[in-house]
N, C-alpha and C positions, 0 to 999 in steps of 0.2 A: 213115253219118253223114259230115259234112264239118266240118273245123276251119279257121277263119279267124283271122288275127291282127287285133286291134283295138287302138286306143289312144284312150282318153278319149272314147268315144262311148256314147250311151244307145241301146239296142235295145228297141223296143216290140213288134215283131211280125216273124215270119219265115214265109213261105209257100214251099212247094215244089210246082211245077206247080199253083198255085192252092189248095192245101190247107194249113191251118195246120200248122206244124212246131214241135216242141219245141226249145228252145235254152237254153243255160246258159253262163255265163262260167267259165273256169278261173282258176287262180292267176296274179296279175299278175307279169310278169317285167320287170326293170329296163329293158332296152333292146328287147325283142321286143314288149312290150305285153301284152295280155290275150287269151288264146285264147277264141274264141267257137265252141262246139261245137253244130252243128245236126244234129238227129236227123230223118231223112226220115220222113214219115208212111207211106210205102209203100216196099217194097223195089224197087230199080231193077234192071233186067236189064243185063247187060254191053253197053256201047255205047249204052244209052238216054240221051237227053239229059234234063236237068232244068233248069227255070227257077227260080232261087232269088231271091226278092224279100225285101229286108230294109228294114223301116221303122225309121229311126234318126234321131238328132239328133247333130250334131257340135258342136264348140266350137273356139275358137282353140287350145286345148291338143291338139286332134286332129292331131298333127304329121304323120301319114302321109297325111292328106287335104288336098287343095288345091282351090280353086275358081277358075274363070274367071267373070268377070262376063258378062252377056249381050253387052256391047259387045266383049268379047275373043273371042267365038266367031264362026264364019263366018256363021251365020244371024242373029246379033245379037238373038235373041228370048228365049233361055233361058240360064240359067247352066249351067256344066258342071263336074261333080265328077270329079277324077281322083286316082289314087294312084301314087306313085312306088315303092311297095314291090314287091319281086320274090318270085316263088314260091321257097319253100325246100323242097328235097327232103330228106326224112328217111329 
């Protein structure tokens, strides 16, 4: 499984390598947000890559996510979503 930090987002669907994956939110933390635990549909081998796709909706309260408008990107065609959060090693 994989645990990600979230803040004020709605998650509708998660897939891992194109297959539906189970997911659940943990207990909300005051400054870390809410953990999103993703259970992979199949066991991965050591070193195997996985493509995780998350269908979600953000809001202005989603403080960890920020958007560039299409005009702010190099191609000027699509918006760009980025996060300034950093990996936390536990």
